[in-house]
Biopython code that builds the backbone (N, CA, C, O; Angstrom):
import numpy as np
from Bio.PDB.StructureBuilder import StructureBuilder

atoms = [
    (1, "UNK", "N", (12.696, 17.424, -2.879)),
    (1, "UNK", "CA", (11.752, 17.356, -1.787)),
    (1, "UNK", "C", (10.309, 17.357, -2.299)),
    (1, "UNK", "O", (9.436, 16.732, -1.696)),
    (2, "UNK", "N", (10.062, 18.049, -3.395)),
    (2, "UNK", "CA", (8.712, 18.084, -3.961)),
    (2, "UNK", "C", (8.272, 16.694, -4.407)),
    (2, "UNK", "O", (7.106, 16.329, -4.257)),
    (3, "UNK", "N", (9.212, 15.915, -4.957)),
    (3, "UNK", "CA", (8.913, 14.559, -5.405)),
    (3, "UNK", "C", (8.505, 13.691, -4.213)),
    (3, "UNK", "O", (7.526, 12.948, -4.291)),
    (4, "UNK", "N", (9.242, 13.783, -3.128)),
    (4, "UNK", "CA", (8.933, 13.006, -1.925)),
    (4, "UNK", "C", (7.574, 13.399, -1.364)),
    (4, "UNK", "O", (6.796, 12.534, -0.961)),
    (5, "UNK", "N", (7.286, 14.678, -1.333)),
    (5, "UNK", "CA", (5.983, 15.147, -0.853)),
    (5, "UNK", "C", (4.854, 14.633, -1.745)),
    (5, "UNK", "O", (3.797, 14.243, -1.249)),
    (6, "UNK", "N", (5.075, 14.633, -3.059)),
    (6, "UNK", "CA", (4.079, 14.113, -4.001)),
    (6, "UNK", "C", (3.833, 12.627, -3.740)),
    (6, "UNK", "O", (2.687, 12.178, -3.740)),
    (7, "UNK", "N", (4.910, 11.860, -3.517)),
    (7, "UNK", "CA", (4.771, 10.432, -3.275)),
    (7, "UNK", "C", (4.052, 10.160, -1.963)),
    (7, "UNK", "O", (3.199, 9.276, -1.894)),
    (8, "UNK", "N", (4.389, 10.909, -0.928)),
    (8, "UNK", "CA", (3.697, 10.750, 0.358)),
    (8, "UNK", "C", (2.206, 11.017, 0.209)),
    (8, "UNK", "O", (1.378, 10.258, 0.713)),
    (9, "UNK", "N", (1.875, 12.086, -0.476)),
    (9, "UNK", "CA", (0.481, 12.457, -0.649)),
    (9, "UNK", "C", (-0.270, 11.386, -1.448)),
    (9, "UNK", "O", (-1.388, 11.017, -1.089)),
    (10, "UNK", "N", (0.336, 10.889, -2.518)),
    (10, "UNK", "CA", (-0.306, 9.865, -3.350)),
    (10, "UNK", "C", (-0.538, 8.582, -2.562)),
    (10, "UNK", "O", (-1.617, 7.993, -2.633)),
    (11, "UNK", "N", (0.470, 8.147, -1.811)),
    (11, "UNK", "CA", (0.340, 6.926, -1.011)),
    (11, "UNK", "C", (-0.761, 7.099, 0.030)),
    (11, "UNK", "O", (-1.612, 6.221, 0.182)),
    (12, "UNK", "N", (-0.754, 8.203, 0.738)),
    (12, "UNK", "CA", (-1.762, 8.434, 1.769)),
    (12, "UNK", "C", (-3.172, 8.486, 1.177)),
    (12, "UNK", "O", (-4.117, 7.971, 1.775)),
    (13, "UNK", "N", (-3.312, 9.098, 0.020)),
    (13, "UNK", "CA", (-4.625, 9.204, -0.616)),
    (13, "UNK", "C", (-5.143, 7.829, -1.034)),
    (13, "UNK", "O", (-6.301, 7.498, -0.781)),
    (14, "UNK", "N", (-4.291, 7.030, -1.670)),
    (14, "UNK", "CA", (-4.712, 5.693, -2.115)),
    (14, "UNK", "C", (-5.076, 4.826, -0.914)),
    (14, "UNK", "O", (-6.098, 4.142, -0.940)),
    (15, "UNK", "N", (-4.263, 4.843, 0.129)),
    (15, "UNK", "CA", (-4.543, 4.022, 1.299)),
    (15, "UNK", "C", (-5.789, 4.497, 2.045)),
    (15, "UNK", "O", (-6.560, 3.679, 2.546)),
    (16, "UNK", "N", (-5.987, 5.789, 2.120)),
    (16, "UNK", "CA", (-7.183, 6.326, 2.783)),
    (16, "UNK", "C", (-8.450, 5.877, 2.060)),
    (16, "UNK", "O", (-9.461, 5.592, 2.703)),
    (17, "UNK", "N", (-8.406, 5.812, 0.740)),
    (17, "UNK", "CA", (-9.562, 5.335, -0.029)),
    (17, "UNK", "C", (-9.864, 3.883, 0.302)),
    (17, "UNK", "O", (-11.030, 3.511, 0.441)),
    (18, "UNK", "N", (-8.833, 3.057, 0.430)),
    (18, "UNK", "CA", (-9.043, 1.645, 0.771)),
    (18, "UNK", "C", (-9.570, 1.489, 2.197)),
    (18, "UNK", "O", (-10.352, 0.579, 2.471)),
    (19, "UNK", "N", (-9.154, 2.354, 3.087)),
    (19, "UNK", "CA", (-9.601, 2.274, 4.473)),
    (19, "UNK", "C", (-11.090, 2.587, 4.611)),
    (19, "UNK", "O", (-11.714, 2.184, 5.593)),
    (20, "UNK", "N", (-11.661, 3.292, 3.654)),
    (20, "UNK", "CA", (-13.080, 3.642, 3.704)),
    (20, "UNK", "C", (-13.987, 2.503, 3.247)),
    (20, "UNK", "O", (-15.197, 2.549, 3.466)),
    (21, "UNK", "N", (-13.415, 1.490, 2.619)),
    (21, "UNK", "CA", (-14.218, 0.364, 2.118)),
    (21, "UNK", "C", (-14.452, -0.614, 3.260)),
    (21, "UNK", "O", (-13.502, -1.188, 3.793)),
    (22, "UNK", "N", (-15.708, -0.806, 3.635)),
    (22, "UNK", "CA", (-16.034, -1.710, 4.727)),
    (22, "UNK", "C", (-16.045, -3.147, 4.206)),
    (22, "UNK", "O", (-16.642, -3.431, 3.167)),
    (23, "UNK", "N", (-15.382, -4.052, 4.933)),
    (23, "UNK", "CA", (-15.420, -5.462, 4.538)),
    (23, "UNK", "C", (-16.859, -5.988, 4.515)),
    (23, "UNK", "O", (-17.704, -5.531, 5.285)),
    (24, "UNK", "N", (-17.130, -6.942, 3.634)),
    (24, "UNK", "CA", (-18.484, -7.458, 3.431)),
    (24, "UNK", "C", (-19.004, -8.259, 4.626)),
    (24, "UNK", "O", (-20.214, -8.338, 4.836)),
    (25, "UNK", "N", (-18.105, -8.850, 5.405)),
    (25, "UNK", "CA", (-18.534, -9.713, 6.499)),
    (25, "UNK", "C", (-17.987, -9.222, 7.827)),
    (25, "UNK", "O", (-16.916, -8.619, 7.896)),
    (26, "UNK", "N", (-18.740, -9.493, 8.870)),
    (26, "UNK", "CA", (-18.271, -9.230, 10.225)),
    (26, "UNK", "C", (-18.294, -7.770, 10.611)),
    (26, "UNK", "O", (-18.689, -6.892, 9.844)),
    (27, "UNK", "N", (-17.855, -7.550, 11.830)),
    (27, "UNK", "CA", (-17.715, -6.204, 12.382)),
    (27, "UNK", "C", (-16.235, -5.852, 12.356)),
    (27, "UNK", "O", (-15.557, -5.882, 13.383)),
    (28, "UNK", "N", (-15.750, -5.521, 11.182)),
    (28, "UNK", "CA", (-14.328, -5.274, 10.969)),
    (28, "UNK", "C", (-14.128, -3.810, 10.606)),
    (28, "UNK", "O", (-14.802, -3.277, 9.725)),
    (29, "UNK", "N", (-13.202, -3.177, 11.292)),
    (29, "UNK", "CA", (-12.858, -1.787, 11.043)),
    (29, "UNK", "C", (-11.537, -1.733, 10.283)),
    (29, "UNK", "O", (-10.622, -2.513, 10.548)),
    (30, "UNK", "N", (-11.453, -0.819, 9.351)),
    (30, "UNK", "CA", (-10.192, -0.594, 8.634)),
    (30, "UNK", "C", (-9.561, 0.677, 9.175)),
    (30, "UNK", "O", (-10.223, 1.700, 9.348)),
    (31, "UNK", "N", (-8.261, 0.586, 9.437)),
    (31, "UNK", "CA", (-7.533, 1.728, 9.997)),
    (31, "UNK", "C", (-6.309, 2.024, 9.147)),
    (31, "UNK", "O", (-5.682, 1.117, 8.599)),
    (32, "UNK", "N", (-5.978, 3.308, 9.044)),
    (32, "UNK", "CA", (-4.737, 3.707, 8.384)),
    (32, "UNK", "C", (-3.696, 3.994, 9.451)),
    (32, "UNK", "O", (-3.995, 4.581, 10.490)),
    (33, "UNK", "N", (-2.488, 3.577, 9.183)),
    (33, "UNK", "CA", (-1.346, 3.855, 10.057)),
    (33, "UNK", "C", (-0.295, 4.540, 9.194)),
    (33, "UNK", "O", (0.312, 3.907, 8.329)),
    (34, "UNK", "N", (-0.079, 5.827, 9.427)),
    (34, "UNK", "CA", (0.855, 6.611, 8.635)),
    (34, "UNK", "C", (1.990, 7.115, 9.514)),
    (34, "UNK", "O", (1.756, 7.908, 10.426)),
    (35, "UNK", "N", (3.203, 6.672, 9.259)),
    (35, "UNK", "CA", (4.398, 7.179, 9.929)),
    (35, "UNK", "C", (5.160, 8.003, 8.889)),
    (35, "UNK", "O", (6.043, 7.488, 8.203)),
    (36, "UNK", "N", (4.810, 9.285, 8.780)),
    (36, "UNK", "CA", (5.394, 10.124, 7.737)),
    (36, "UNK", "C", (6.840, 10.503, 8.040)),
    (36, "UNK", "O", (7.579, 10.895, 7.137)),
    (37, "UNK", "N", (7.242, 10.392, 9.278)),
    (37, "UNK", "CA", (8.632, 10.684, 9.633)),
    (37, "UNK", "C", (9.573, 9.617, 9.094)),
    (37, "UNK", "O", (10.679, 9.921, 8.647)),
    (38, "UNK", "N", (9.126, 8.361, 9.139)),
    (38, "UNK", "CA", (9.952, 7.240, 8.677)),
    (38, "UNK", "C", (9.444, 6.638, 7.366)),
    (38, "UNK", "O", (10.022, 5.686, 6.841)),
    (39, "UNK", "N", (8.361, 7.204, 6.850)),
    (39, "UNK", "CA", (7.755, 6.792, 5.573)),
    (39, "UNK", "C", (7.318, 5.332, 5.548)),
    (39, "UNK", "O", (7.694, 4.573, 4.656)),
    (40, "UNK", "N", (6.519, 4.954, 6.540)),
    (40, "UNK", "CA", (5.861, 3.643, 6.579)),
    (40, "UNK", "C", (4.354, 3.895, 6.581)),
    (40, "UNK", "O", (3.867, 4.737, 7.335)),
    (41, "UNK", "N", (3.616, 3.170, 5.741)),
    (41, "UNK", "CA", (2.181, 3.398, 5.588)),
    (41, "UNK", "C", (1.461, 2.048, 5.511)),
    (41, "UNK", "O", (1.883, 1.150, 4.782)),
    (42, "UNK", "N", (0.360, 1.918, 6.282)),
    (42, "UNK", "CA", (-0.383, 0.660, 6.283)),
    (42, "UNK", "C", (-1.886, 0.901, 6.373)),
    (42, "UNK", "O", (-2.349, 1.928, 6.868)),
    (43, "UNK", "N", (-2.626, -0.085, 5.875)),
    (43, "UNK", "CA", (-4.052, -0.209, 6.152)),
    (43, "UNK", "C", (-4.199, -1.566, 6.834)),
    (43, "UNK", "O", (-3.750, -2.586, 6.312)),
    (44, "UNK", "N", (-4.835, -1.565, 8.010)),
    (44, "UNK", "CA", (-5.025, -2.812, 8.755)),
    (44, "UNK", "C", (-6.508, -3.044, 9.016)),
    (44, "UNK", "O", (-7.293, -2.102, 9.126)),
    (45, "UNK", "N", (-6.872, -4.319, 9.113)),
    (45, "UNK", "CA", (-8.216, -4.736, 9.495)),
    (45, "UNK", "C", (-8.178, -5.146, 10.960)),
    (45, "UNK", "O", (-7.246, -5.819, 11.398)),
    (46, "UNK", "N", (-9.195, -4.738, 11.718)),
    (46, "UNK", "CA", (-9.303, -5.135, 13.123)),
    (46, "UNK", "C", (-10.773, -5.288, 13.474)),
    (46, "UNK", "O", (-11.578, -4.394, 13.211)),
    (47, "UNK", "N", (-11.124, -6.431, 14.074)),
    (47, "UNK", "CA", (-12.510, -6.646, 14.480)),
    (47, "UNK", "C", (-12.834, -8.116, 14.635)),
    (47, "UNK", "O", (-11.967, -8.934, 14.943)),
    (48, "UNK", "N", (-14.116, -8.439, 14.412)),
    (48, "UNK", "CA", (-14.594, -9.795, 14.611)),
    (48, "UNK", "C", (-15.490, -10.228, 13.456)),
    (48, "UNK", "O", (-16.262, -9.435, 12.918)),
    (49, "UNK", "N", (-15.372, -11.486, 13.091)),
    (49, "UNK", "CA", (-16.282, -12.128, 12.150)),
    (49, "UNK", "C", (-16.842, -13.340, 12.871)),
    (49, "UNK", "O", (-16.142, -14.333, 13.072)),
    (50, "UNK", "N", (-18.113, -13.256, 13.262)),
    (50, "UNK", "CA", (-18.737, -14.237, 14.156)),
    (50, "UNK", "C", (-17.913, -14.319, 15.435)),
    (50, "UNK", "O", (-17.778, -13.322, 16.145)),
    (51, "UNK", "N", (-17.366, -15.483, 15.736)),
    (51, "UNK", "CA", (-16.558, -15.655, 16.954)),
    (51, "UNK", "C", (-15.064, -15.623, 16.678)),
    (51, "UNK", "O", (-14.257, -15.899, 17.566)),
    (52, "UNK", "N", (-14.701, -15.294, 15.469)),
    (52, "UNK", "CA", (-13.299, -15.311, 15.061)),
    (52, "UNK", "C", (-12.728, -13.899, 15.022)),
    (52, "UNK", "O", (-13.325, -12.993, 14.440)),
    (53, "UNK", "N", (-11.578, -13.724, 15.643)),
    (53, "UNK", "CA", (-10.888, -12.439, 15.648)),
    (53, "UNK", "C", (-10.275, -12.201, 14.273)),
    (53, "UNK", "O", (-9.663, -13.097, 13.693)),
    (54, "UNK", "N", (-10.445, -10.990, 13.760)),
    (54, "UNK", "CA", (-9.860, -10.590, 12.486)),
    (54, "UNK", "C", (-8.873, -9.472, 12.768)),
    (54, "UNK", "O", (-9.241, -8.425, 13.301)),
    (55, "UNK", "N", (-7.637, -9.695, 12.412)),
    (55, "UNK", "CA", (-6.630, -8.649, 12.534)),
    (55, "UNK", "C", (-5.519, -8.938, 11.538)),
    (55, "UNK", "O", (-4.993, -10.050, 11.486)),
    (56, "UNK", "N", (-5.171, -7.949, 10.761)),
    (56, "UNK", "CA", (-4.078, -8.152, 9.821)),
    (56, "UNK", "C", (-3.920, -6.982, 8.878)),
    (56, "UNK", "O", (-4.769, -6.096, 8.781)),
    (57, "UNK", "N", (-2.818, -7.017, 8.203)),
    (57, "UNK", "CA", (-2.436, -5.962, 7.282)),
    (57, "UNK", "C", (-3.096, -6.208, 5.920)),
    (57, "UNK", "O", (-3.031, -7.313, 5.382)),
    (58, "UNK", "N", (-3.728, -5.168, 5.372)),
    (58, "UNK", "CA", (-4.280, -5.237, 4.023)),
    (58, "UNK", "C", (-3.290, -4.657, 3.020)),
    (58, "UNK", "O", (-3.122, -5.190, 1.923)),
    (59, "UNK", "N", (-2.635, -3.559, 3.404)),
    (59, "UNK", "CA", (-1.662, -2.895, 2.531)),
    (59, "UNK", "C", (-0.513, -2.392, 3.393)),
    (59, "UNK", "O", (-0.729, -1.851, 4.478)),
    (60, "UNK", "N", (0.717, -2.576, 2.901)),
    (60, "UNK", "CA", (1.903, -2.020, 3.562)),
    (60, "UNK", "C", (2.798, -1.420, 2.486)),
    (60, "UNK", "O", (3.216, -2.103, 1.551)),
    (61, "UNK", "N", (3.085, -0.129, 2.635)),
    (61, "UNK", "CA", (3.898, 0.603, 1.665)),
    (61, "UNK", "C", (4.974, 1.381, 2.416)),
    (61, "UNK", "O", (4.694, 1.988, 3.449)),
    (62, "UNK", "N", (6.193, 1.366, 1.906)),
    (62, "UNK", "CA", (7.287, 2.178, 2.438)),
    (62, "UNK", "C", (7.807, 3.073, 1.320)),
    (62, "UNK", "O", (7.703, 2.732, 0.142)),
    (63, "UNK", "N", (8.362, 4.210, 1.691)),
    (63, "UNK", "CA", (9.083, 5.044, 0.729)),
    (63, "UNK", "C", (10.539, 5.011, 1.147)),
    (63, "UNK", "O", (10.898, 5.436, 2.245)),
    (64, "UNK", "N", (11.376, 4.494, 0.244)),
    (64, "UNK", "CA", (12.814, 4.364, 0.522)),
    (64, "UNK", "C", (13.588, 4.849, -0.695)),
    (64, "UNK", "O", (13.328, 4.420, -1.819)),
    (65, "UNK", "N", (14.535, 5.742, -0.464)),
    (65, "UNK", "CA", (15.399, 6.190, -1.557)),
    (65, "UNK", "C", (14.655, 6.752, -2.745)),
    (65, "UNK", "O", (15.018, 6.469, -3.886)),
    (66, "UNK", "N", (13.629, 7.537, -2.509)),
    (66, "UNK", "CA", (12.817, 8.162, -3.550)),
    (66, "UNK", "C", (12.057, 7.162, -4.416)),
    (66, "UNK", "O", (11.699, 7.463, -5.555)),
    (67, "UNK", "N", (11.815, 5.979, -3.873)),
    (67, "UNK", "CA", (10.981, 4.990, -4.554)),
    (67, "UNK", "C", (9.924, 4.489, -3.577)),
    (67, "UNK", "O", (10.130, 4.463, -2.364)),
    (68, "UNK", "N", (8.805, 4.100, -4.136)),
    (68, "UNK", "CA", (7.710, 3.545, -3.349)),
    (68, "UNK", "C", (7.840, 2.031, -3.382)),
    (68, "UNK", "O", (7.806, 1.415, -4.447)),
    (69, "UNK", "N", (7.989, 1.437, -2.199)),
    (69, "UNK", "CA", (8.136, -0.007, -2.065)),
    (69, "UNK", "C", (6.822, -0.582, -1.536)),
    (69, "UNK", "O", (6.440, -0.308, -0.399)),
    (70, "UNK", "N", (6.138, -1.369, -2.348)),
    (70, "UNK", "CA", (4.897, -2.004, -1.911)),
    (70, "UNK", "C", (5.279, -3.343, -1.278)),
    (70, "UNK", "O", (5.587, -4.313, -1.971)),
    (71, "UNK", "N", (5.250, -3.370, 0.042)),
    (71, "UNK", "CA", (5.664, -4.557, 0.795)),
    (71, "UNK", "C", (4.585, -5.645, 0.788)),
    (71, "UNK", "O", (4.885, -6.838, 0.733)),
    (72, "UNK", "N", (3.329, -5.205, 0.846)),
    (72, "UNK", "CA", (2.213, -6.153, 0.833)),
    (72, "UNK", "C", (1.006, -5.473, 0.212)),
    (72, "UNK", "O", (0.730, -4.307, 0.495)),
    (73, "UNK", "N", (0.288, -6.197, -0.631)),
    (73, "UNK", "CA", (-0.906, -5.656, -1.278)),
    (73, "UNK", "C", (-1.976, -6.744, -1.298)),
    (73, "UNK", "O", (-1.908, -7.681, -2.094)),
    (74, "UNK", "N", (-2.953, -6.612, -0.421)),
    (74, "UNK", "CA", (-4.040, -7.579, -0.340)),
    (74, "UNK", "C", (-5.291, -7.109, -1.067)),
    (74, "UNK", "O", (-6.393, -7.556, -0.748)),
    (75, "UNK", "N", (-5.140, -6.218, -2.037)),
    (75, "UNK", "CA", (-6.296, -5.701, -2.774)),
    (75, "UNK", "C", (-6.420, -6.395, -4.120)),
    (75, "UNK", "O", (-5.471, -7.015, -4.602)),
    (76, "UNK", "N", (-7.591, -6.285, -4.720)),
    (76, "UNK", "CA", (-7.807, -6.864, -6.047)),
    (76, "UNK", "C", (-7.295, -5.945, -7.152)),
    (76, "UNK", "O", (-6.728, -6.412, -8.139)),
    (77, "UNK", "N", (-7.494, -4.659, -6.986)),
    (77, "UNK", "CA", (-7.121, -3.672, -8.011)),
    (77, "UNK", "C", (-5.614, -3.564, -8.156)),
    (77, "UNK", "O", (-5.100, -3.494, -9.272)),
    (78, "UNK", "N", (-4.912, -3.551, -7.051)),
    (78, "UNK", "CA", (-3.467, -3.383, -7.058)),
    (78, "UNK", "C", (-3.079, -1.948, -6.761)),
    (78, "UNK", "O", (-3.370, -1.039, -7.539)),
    (79, "UNK", "N", (-2.424, -1.752, -5.639)),
    (79, "UNK", "CA", (-1.999, -0.423, -5.207)),
    (79, "UNK", "C", (-1.058, 0.195, -6.240)),
    (79, "UNK", "O", (-1.118, 1.400, -6.484)),
    (80, "UNK", "N", (-0.201, -0.604, -6.841)),
    (80, "UNK", "CA", (0.733, -0.080, -7.847)),
    (80, "UNK", "C", (-0.029, 0.563, -9.003)),
    (80, "UNK", "O", (0.346, 1.639, -9.468)),
    (81, "UNK", "N", (-1.081, -0.081, -9.463)),
    (81, "UNK", "CA", (-1.881, 0.473, -10.566)),
    (81, "UNK", "C", (-2.537, 1.788, -10.167)),
    (81, "UNK", "O", (-2.616, 2.717, -10.971)),
    (82, "UNK", "N", (-3.001, 1.865, -8.943)),
    (82, "UNK", "CA", (-3.635, 3.096, -8.466)),
    (82, "UNK", "C", (-2.611, 4.226, -8.340)),
    (82, "UNK", "O", (-2.917, 5.384, -8.624)),
    (83, "UNK", "N", (-1.405, 3.885, -7.915)),
    (83, "UNK", "CA", (-0.357, 4.903, -7.817)),
    (83, "UNK", "C", (0.042, 5.419, -9.197)),
    (83, "UNK", "O", (0.298, 6.611, -9.366)),
    (84, "UNK", "N", (0.094, 4.532, -10.175)),
    (84, "UNK", "CA", (0.399, 4.944, -11.546)),
    (84, "UNK", "C", (-0.700, 5.884, -12.054)),
    (84, "UNK", "O", (-0.405, 6.895, -12.692)),
    (85, "UNK", "N", (-1.953, 5.555, -11.776)),
    (85, "UNK", "CA", (-3.069, 6.414, -12.178)),
    (85, "UNK", "C", (-2.985, 7.797, -11.536)),
    (85, "UNK", "O", (-3.465, 8.780, -12.100)),
    (86, "UNK", "N", (-2.365, 7.867, -10.337)),
    (86, "UNK", "CA", (-2.247, 9.163, -9.657)),
    (86, "UNK", "C", (-0.998, 9.931, -10.093)),
    (86, "UNK", "O", (-0.711, 11.000, -9.554)),
    (87, "UNK", "N", (-0.251, 9.394, -11.066)),
    (87, "UNK", "CA", (0.871, 10.135, -11.632)),
    (87, "UNK", "C", (2.256, 9.673, -11.217)),
    (87, "UNK", "O", (3.239, 10.323, -11.570)),
    (88, "UNK", "N", (2.369, 8.583, -10.485)),
    (88, "UNK", "CA", (3.676, 8.058, -10.079)),
    (88, "UNK", "C", (4.227, 7.203, -11.222)),
    (88, "UNK", "O", (3.538, 6.297, -11.691)),
    (89, "UNK", "N", (5.458, 7.472, -11.682)),
    (89, "UNK", "CA", (6.032, 6.651, -12.764)),
    (89, "UNK", "C", (6.321, 5.221, -12.303)),
    (89, "UNK", "O", (6.729, 4.998, -11.163)),
    (90, "UNK", "N", (6.107, 4.268, -13.190)),
    (90, "UNK", "CA", (6.328, 2.851, -12.864)),
    (90, "UNK", "C", (7.755, 2.580, -12.412)),
    (90, "UNK", "O", (7.976, 1.700, -11.580)),
    (91, "UNK", "N", (8.731, 3.317, -12.943)),
    (91, "UNK", "CA", (10.125, 3.077, -12.573)),
    (91, "UNK", "C", (10.434, 3.519, -11.142)),
    (91, "UNK", "O", (11.535, 3.273, -10.647)),
    (92, "UNK", "N", (9.483, 4.167, -10.473)),
    (92, "UNK", "CA", (9.662, 4.569, -9.068)),
    (92, "UNK", "C", (8.820, 3.743, -8.117)),
    (92, "UNK", "O", (8.685, 4.093, -6.944)),
    (93, "UNK", "N", (8.245, 2.633, -8.614)),
    (93, "UNK", "CA", (7.445, 1.735, -7.782)),
    (93, "UNK", "C", (8.092, 0.364, -7.797)),
    (93, "UNK", "O", (8.320, -0.213, -8.860)),
    (94, "UNK", "N", (8.390, -0.159, -6.610)),
    (94, "UNK", "CA", (8.993, -1.484, -6.469)),
    (94, "UNK", "C", (7.955, -2.426, -5.875)),
    (94, "UNK", "O", (7.365, -2.129, -4.837)),
    (95, "UNK", "N", (7.734, -3.550, -6.523)),
    (95, "UNK", "CA", (6.832, -4.578, -5.997)),
    (95, "UNK", "C", (7.641, -5.481, -5.076)),
    (95, "UNK", "O", (8.064, -6.569, -5.466)),
    (96, "UNK", "N", (7.847, -5.016, -3.857)),
    (96, "UNK", "CA", (8.735, -5.693, -2.912)),
    (96, "UNK", "C", (8.230, -7.068, -2.500)),
    (96, "UNK", "O", (9.010, -7.892, -2.022)),
    (97, "UNK", "N", (6.942, -7.330, -2.677)),
    (97, "UNK", "CA", (6.389, -8.645, -2.328)),
    (97, "UNK", "C", (6.778, -9.703, -3.348)),
    (97, "UNK", "O", (6.577, -10.893, -3.102)),
    (98, "UNK", "N", (7.330, -9.300, -4.489)),
    (98, "UNK", "CA", (7.857, -10.252, -5.468)),
    (98, "UNK", "C", (9.352, -10.441, -5.214)),
    (98, "UNK", "O", (10.028, -9.530, -4.736)),
    (99, "UNK", "N", (9.852, -11.610, -5.534)),
    (99, "UNK", "CA", (11.278, -11.854, -5.356)),
    (99, "UNK", "C", (12.078, -10.935, -6.273)),
    (99, "UNK", "O", (11.592, -10.559, -7.340)),
    (100, "UNK", "N", (13.299, -10.566, -5.875)),
    (100, "UNK", "CA", (14.125, -9.710, -6.742)),
    (100, "UNK", "C", (14.286, -10.284, -8.152)),
    (100, "UNK", "O", (14.331, -9.532, -9.125)),
    (101, "UNK", "N", (14.372, -11.588, -8.263)),
    (101, "UNK", "CA", (14.511, -12.212, -9.580)),
    (101, "UNK", "C", (13.271, -11.956, -10.445)),
    (101, "UNK", "O", (13.399, -11.635, -11.627)),
    (102, "UNK", "N", (12.079, -12.095, -9.868)),
    (102, "UNK", "CA", (10.834, -11.951, -10.621)),
    (102, "UNK", "C", (10.529, -10.496, -10.984)),
    (102, "UNK", "O", (9.819, -10.242, -11.957)),
    (103, "UNK", "N", (11.052, -9.547, -10.221)),
    (103, "UNK", "CA", (10.769, -8.127, -10.483)),
    (103, "UNK", "C", (11.242, -7.689, -11.867)),
    (103, "UNK", "O", (10.654, -6.787, -12.464)),
    (104, "UNK", "N", (12.283, -8.310, -12.373)),
    (104, "UNK", "CA", (12.815, -7.907, -13.679)),
    (104, "UNK", "C", (11.819, -8.154, -14.811)),
    (104, "UNK", "O", (11.949, -7.572, -15.888)),
    (105, "UNK", "N", (10.842, -9.000, -14.578)),
    (105, "UNK", "CA", (9.863, -9.337, -15.607)),
    (105, "UNK", "C", (8.612, -8.473, -15.531)),
    (105, "UNK", "O", (7.718, -8.601, -16.367)),
    (106, "UNK", "N", (8.540, -7.596, -14.535)),
    (106, "UNK", "CA", (7.383, -6.692, -14.423)),
    (106, "UNK", "C", (7.716, -5.365, -15.098)),
    (106, "UNK", "O", (8.851, -5.129, -15.511)),
    (107, "UNK", "N", (6.721, -4.518, -15.200)),
    (107, "UNK", "CA", (6.906, -3.193, -15.785)),
    (107, "UNK", "C", (7.417, -2.194, -14.760)),
    (107, "UNK", "O", (7.668, -1.034, -15.086)),
    (108, "UNK", "N", (7.571, -2.648, -13.510)),
    (108, "UNK", "CA", (7.934, -1.759, -12.414)),
    (108, "UNK", "C", (9.429, -1.863, -12.097)),
    (108, "UNK", "O", (10.153, -2.664, -12.690)),
    (109, "UNK", "N", (9.867, -1.039, -11.154)),
    (109, "UNK", "CA", (11.288, -1.000, -10.791)),
    (109, "UNK", "C", (11.738, -2.318, -10.158)),
    (109, "UNK", "O", (10.954, -3.006, -9.505)),
    (110, "UNK", "N", (13.004, -2.654, -10.360)),
    (110, "UNK", "CA", (13.580, -3.853, -9.762)),
    (110, "UNK", "C", (13.937, -3.595, -8.306)),
    (110, "UNK", "O", (13.677, -4.428, -7.437)),
    (111, "UNK", "N", (14.533, -2.439, -8.046)),
    (111, "UNK", "CA", (14.853, -2.032, -6.667)),
    (111, "UNK", "C", (15.163, -0.553, -6.643)),
    (111, "UNK", "O", (15.459, -0.001, -5.584)),
]
sb = StructureBuilder()
sb.init_structure("model")
sb.init_model(0)
sb.init_chain("A")
sb.init_seg("    ")
for serial, (resi, resn, name, xyz) in enumerate(atoms, 1):
    if name == "N":
        sb.init_residue(resn, " ", resi, " ")
    sb.init_atom(name, np.array(xyz, "f"), 0.0, 1.0, " ", f" {name:<3s}", serial, name[0])
structure = sb.get_structure()
């Protein structure tokens, strides 16, 4: 249980940091969505850029089976790298946005 709590805390901390970064253009707000009961975590953009509506997911992370599954990562730094810096072992991070075949060539978990 301590491992799961550590992973939840690390994911929430990394995502909260990204939510504080204001986009360079438009009136766009970043929001965190944390479902700690089901272990789903997101950062979403919502707002306007000129006359165009902006809404979408910047980061989506799930915790499944004691592993962190990065479903989507729209950042430059890479959420996986930030999680490793916070003490999460690479073998417990799955880059779910890559095909299962391609995951075997990364330093991270296959599944």
